[in-house]
C-alpha positions as CSV (number, residue, x, y, z in Angstrom):
1,M,0.0,0.0,0.0
2,L,1.3,3.4,-0.9
3,I,0.1,6.7,0.6
4,R,1.3,10.0,-0.7
5,D,0.6,13.6,0.1
6,H,1.8,17.0,-1.2
7,G,2.5,18.6,2.1
8,P,5.9,19.6,3.6
9,G,7.2,16.0,3.9
10,W,8.3,13.9,6.9
11,P,10.1,15.8,9.6
12,E,13.7,14.4,10.1
13,I,12.9,13.4,13.7
14,V,10.0,11.3,12.5
15,R,12.1,9.5,9.8
16,D,15.0,9.0,12.2
17,H,12.8,7.5,14.9
18,L,10.3,5.4,13.0
19,G,9.1,2.5,15.2
20,E,9.7,4.4,18.4
21,P,6.8,5.5,20.6
22,F,6.1,9.1,21.7
23,V,7.8,10.8,18.7
24,T,5.6,13.6,17.5
25,T,5.8,17.1,16.0
26,R,2.2,17.9,16.7
27,P,1.3,20.1,19.6
28,G,-0.7,17.9,22.0
29,G,0.2,14.8,20.0
30,V,1.2,11.6,21.8
31,G,3.3,10.1,19.0
32,L,1.7,6.7,18.9
33,G,0.0,6.6,15.4
34,L,3.1,5.7,13.3
35,Y,4.4,3.6,16.2
36,F,1.3,1.4,16.2
37,A,1.3,1.1,12.4
38,Y,5.0,0.2,12.4
39,Q,4.7,-2.4,15.2
40,L,1.7,-4.1,13.6
41,T,3.4,-4.2,10.2
42,E,6.6,-5.6,11.6
43,T,4.7,-8.2,13.8
44,I,3.0,-9.7,10.7
45,G,6.2,-9.8,8.7
46,G,5.9,-6.6,6.7
47,T,7.7,-3.4,6.4
48,L,6.8,0.3,6.7
49,E,9.0,2.9,5.0
50,L,8.8,6.7,5.0
51,D,10.2,8.6,2.0
52,A,10.2,12.0,0.5
53,A,8.0,12.4,-2.6
54,E,9.6,13.7,-5.8
55,G,8.5,17.3,-6.1
56,G,7.6,17.6,-2.4
57,G,5.4,15.8,0.0
58,A,5.6,12.5,1.9
59,I,5.2,8.9,1.0
60,A,4.4,6.0,3.4
61,R,4.9,2.6,1.9
62,M,3.6,-0.5,3.7
63,V,4.6,-3.9,2.3
64,L,2.7,-6.9,3.7
65,P,3.3,-10.6,3.2
66,V,1.0,-12.6,1.0
67,A,-1.4,-14.8,3.0
68,R,-1.1,-18.5,2.4
69,E,-3.9,-21.0,2.6
70,S,-3.6,-23.3,5.6
71,A,-3.0,-27.0,5.1
72,G,-6.5,-27.6,6.6
73,G,-8.2,-26.2,3.5
74,G,-8.8,-22.6,4.4
75,A,-11.1,-20.6,6.7
76,R,-14.4,-22.2,8.0
């Protein structure tokens, strides 16, 4: 999944501390949104990357593993 915006981009502190809790640049923010997204993605074997978009803005790229059918024949 790829999400892109045309804003000012990722602040350096956010990129440098991805995956750490309580990192925020928002007044009154608690810094848990990207932390939870990162932890969930990593827990299920995926990756979350933050990049700068060409021409300005920010990109968040989440790569998740493909689900495999279980040996028991799938969900019931």
